[in-house]
PyMOL CGO cylinders between C-alpha atoms (Angstrom):
from pymol import cmd
from pymol.cgo import CYLINDER

trace = [
    CYLINDER, 25.60, 58.83, -100.39, 27.62, 58.30, -103.55, 0.3, 1, 1, 1, 1, 1, 1,
    CYLINDER, 27.62, 58.30, -103.55, 27.95, 54.88, -104.99, 0.3, 1, 1, 1, 1, 1, 1,
    CYLINDER, 27.95, 54.88, -104.99, 31.33, 53.93, -106.49, 0.3, 1, 1, 1, 1, 1, 1,
    CYLINDER, 31.33, 53.93, -106.49, 31.20, 52.06, -109.84, 0.3, 1, 1, 1, 1, 1, 1,
    CYLINDER, 31.20, 52.06, -109.84, 33.85, 50.94, -112.36, 0.3, 1, 1, 1, 1, 1, 1,
    CYLINDER, 33.85, 50.94, -112.36, 33.86, 50.50, -116.05, 0.3, 1, 1, 1, 1, 1, 1,
    CYLINDER, 33.86, 50.50, -116.05, 36.51, 49.38, -118.48, 0.3, 1, 1, 1, 1, 1, 1,
    CYLINDER, 36.51, 49.38, -118.48, 36.57, 51.46, -121.58, 0.3, 1, 1, 1, 1, 1, 1,
    CYLINDER, 36.57, 51.46, -121.58, 38.58, 51.73, -124.88, 0.3, 1, 1, 1, 1, 1, 1,
    CYLINDER, 38.58, 51.73, -124.88, 40.07, 55.24, -125.01, 0.3, 1, 1, 1, 1, 1, 1,
    CYLINDER, 40.07, 55.24, -125.01, 38.90, 57.35, -127.78, 0.3, 1, 1, 1, 1, 1, 1,
    CYLINDER, 38.90, 57.35, -127.78, 40.46, 60.59, -126.75, 0.3, 1, 1, 1, 1, 1, 1,
    CYLINDER, 40.46, 60.59, -126.75, 41.96, 62.60, -124.00, 0.3, 1, 1, 1, 1, 1, 1,
    CYLINDER, 41.96, 62.60, -124.00, 41.30, 66.36, -124.00, 0.3, 1, 1, 1, 1, 1, 1,
    CYLINDER, 41.30, 66.36, -124.00, 43.53, 69.14, -122.81, 0.3, 1, 1, 1, 1, 1, 1,
    CYLINDER, 43.53, 69.14, -122.81, 43.13, 70.58, -119.44, 0.3, 1, 1, 1, 1, 1, 1,
    CYLINDER, 43.13, 70.58, -119.44, 40.55, 73.44, -119.41, 0.3, 1, 1, 1, 1, 1, 1,
    CYLINDER, 40.55, 73.44, -119.41, 40.64, 76.26, -116.95, 0.3, 1, 1, 1, 1, 1, 1,
    CYLINDER, 40.64, 76.26, -116.95, 37.12, 77.42, -116.15, 0.3, 1, 1, 1, 1, 1, 1,
    CYLINDER, 37.12, 77.42, -116.15, 36.31, 80.73, -114.41, 0.3, 1, 1, 1, 1, 1, 1,
    CYLINDER, 36.31, 80.73, -114.41, 38.38, 83.18, -112.71, 0.3, 1, 1, 1, 1, 1, 1,
    CYLINDER, 38.38, 83.18, -112.71, 39.30, 80.89, -109.53, 0.3, 1, 1, 1, 1, 1, 1,
    CYLINDER, 39.30, 80.89, -109.53, 41.39, 78.59, -111.87, 0.3, 1, 1, 1, 1, 1, 1,
    CYLINDER, 41.39, 78.59, -111.87, 39.19, 75.69, -111.69, 0.3, 1, 1, 1, 1, 1, 1,
    CYLINDER, 39.19, 75.69, -111.69, 40.62, 72.76, -113.87, 0.3, 1, 1, 1, 1, 1, 1,
    CYLINDER, 40.62, 72.76, -113.87, 38.82, 70.03, -115.83, 0.3, 1, 1, 1, 1, 1, 1,
    CYLINDER, 38.82, 70.03, -115.83, 39.73, 67.35, -118.51, 0.3, 1, 1, 1, 1, 1, 1,
    CYLINDER, 39.73, 67.35, -118.51, 37.56, 65.06, -120.50, 0.3, 1, 1, 1, 1, 1, 1,
    CYLINDER, 37.56, 65.06, -120.50, 38.14, 61.46, -121.36, 0.3, 1, 1, 1, 1, 1, 1,
    CYLINDER, 38.14, 61.46, -121.36, 36.07, 59.90, -124.08, 0.3, 1, 1, 1, 1, 1, 1,
    CYLINDER, 36.07, 59.90, -124.08, 35.81, 56.10, -124.09, 0.3, 1, 1, 1, 1, 1, 1,
    CYLINDER, 35.81, 56.10, -124.09, 33.84, 53.42, -125.66, 0.3, 1, 1, 1, 1, 1, 1,
    CYLINDER, 33.84, 53.42, -125.66, 32.30, 50.36, -123.98, 0.3, 1, 1, 1, 1, 1, 1,
    CYLINDER, 32.30, 50.36, -123.98, 32.60, 47.48, -126.41, 0.3, 1, 1, 1, 1, 1, 1,
    CYLINDER, 32.60, 47.48, -126.41, 30.53, 44.28, -126.65, 0.3, 1, 1, 1, 1, 1, 1,
    CYLINDER, 30.53, 44.28, -126.65, 27.11, 43.39, -127.94, 0.3, 1, 1, 1, 1, 1, 1,
    CYLINDER, 27.11, 43.39, -127.94, 25.79, 46.94, -127.24, 0.3, 1, 1, 1, 1, 1, 1,
    CYLINDER, 25.79, 46.94, -127.24, 28.86, 49.46, -127.80, 0.3, 1, 1, 1, 1, 1, 1,
    CYLINDER, 28.86, 49.46, -127.80, 28.13, 52.86, -125.96, 0.3, 1, 1, 1, 1, 1, 1,
    CYLINDER, 28.13, 52.86, -125.96, 30.37, 56.05, -125.81, 0.3, 1, 1, 1, 1, 1, 1,
    CYLINDER, 30.37, 56.05, -125.81, 30.92, 57.59, -122.64, 0.3, 1, 1, 1, 1, 1, 1,
    CYLINDER, 30.92, 57.59, -122.64, 32.63, 61.07, -121.42, 0.3, 1, 1, 1, 1, 1, 1,
    CYLINDER, 32.63, 61.07, -121.42, 34.04, 61.30, -118.09, 0.3, 1, 1, 1, 1, 1, 1,
    CYLINDER, 34.04, 61.30, -118.09, 35.11, 64.67, -116.45, 0.3, 1, 1, 1, 1, 1, 1,
    CYLINDER, 35.11, 64.67, -116.45, 38.25, 64.78, -114.48, 0.3, 1, 1, 1, 1, 1, 1,
    CYLINDER, 38.25, 64.78, -114.48, 38.59, 67.78, -112.12, 0.3, 1, 1, 1, 1, 1, 1,
    CYLINDER, 38.59, 67.78, -112.12, 41.26, 69.50, -110.16, 0.3, 1, 1, 1, 1, 1, 1,
    CYLINDER, 41.26, 69.50, -110.16, 44.19, 67.31, -109.10, 0.3, 1, 1, 1, 1, 1, 1,
    CYLINDER, 44.19, 67.31, -109.10, 42.60, 64.35, -110.82, 0.3, 1, 1, 1, 1, 1, 1,
    CYLINDER, 42.60, 64.35, -110.82, 43.63, 65.79, -114.32, 0.3, 1, 1, 1, 1, 1, 1,
    CYLINDER, 43.63, 65.79, -114.32, 47.05, 64.63, -114.05, 0.3, 1, 1, 1, 1, 1, 1,
    CYLINDER, 47.05, 64.63, -114.05, 45.73, 61.15, -114.02, 0.3, 1, 1, 1, 1, 1, 1,
    CYLINDER, 45.73, 61.15, -114.02, 45.30, 61.40, -117.72, 0.3, 1, 1, 1, 1, 1, 1,
    CYLINDER, 45.30, 61.40, -117.72, 48.75, 62.47, -118.54, 0.3, 1, 1, 1, 1, 1, 1,
    CYLINDER, 48.75, 62.47, -118.54, 50.02, 58.85, -119.33, 0.3, 1, 1, 1, 1, 1, 1,
    CYLINDER, 50.02, 58.85, -119.33, 46.91, 57.58, -121.08, 0.3, 1, 1, 1, 1, 1, 1,
    CYLINDER, 46.91, 57.58, -121.08, 47.18, 56.80, -124.66, 0.3, 1, 1, 1, 1, 1, 1,
    CYLINDER, 47.18, 56.80, -124.66, 44.41, 56.55, -127.30, 0.3, 1, 1, 1, 1, 1, 1,
    CYLINDER, 44.41, 56.55, -127.30, 43.16, 53.03, -128.47, 0.3, 1, 1, 1, 1, 1, 1,
    CYLINDER, 43.16, 53.03, -128.47, 44.27, 51.55, -124.99, 0.3, 1, 1, 1, 1, 1, 1,
    CYLINDER, 44.27, 51.55, -124.99, 41.79, 50.15, -122.33, 0.3, 1, 1, 1, 1, 1, 1,
    CYLINDER, 41.79, 50.15, -122.33, 41.50, 51.66, -118.91, 0.3, 1, 1, 1, 1, 1, 1,
    CYLINDER, 41.50, 51.66, -118.91, 39.33, 51.01, -116.00, 0.3, 1, 1, 1, 1, 1, 1,
    CYLINDER, 39.33, 51.01, -116.00, 37.49, 54.07, -114.75, 0.3, 1, 1, 1, 1, 1, 1,
    CYLINDER, 37.49, 54.07, -114.75, 36.40, 54.23, -111.18, 0.3, 1, 1, 1, 1, 1, 1,
    CYLINDER, 36.40, 54.23, -111.18, 33.54, 56.74, -110.69, 0.3, 1, 1, 1, 1, 1, 1,
    CYLINDER, 33.54, 56.74, -110.69, 30.91, 57.97, -108.35, 0.3, 1, 1, 1, 1, 1, 1,
    CYLINDER, 30.91, 57.97, -108.35, 27.27, 58.65, -108.99, 0.3, 1, 1, 1, 1, 1, 1,
    CYLINDER, 27.27, 58.65, -108.99, 25.74, 61.50, -107.08, 0.3, 1, 1, 1, 1, 1, 1,
]
cmd.load_cgo(trace, "trace")
């Protein structure tokens, strides 16, 4: 069972949509940083129809990412 989590990150970069394979599978990467006492960088992969969620995200802004750990 997947557990849902959330993380507030400062956006470092938003990648372009990549098409992988012959079936047209799409993915897009958001790189972000958690600030605080122990800063850490993270990369989140958005797939298929979720790629469009990053269209209006700007660098150096803060977003809350909701993700599942499988």
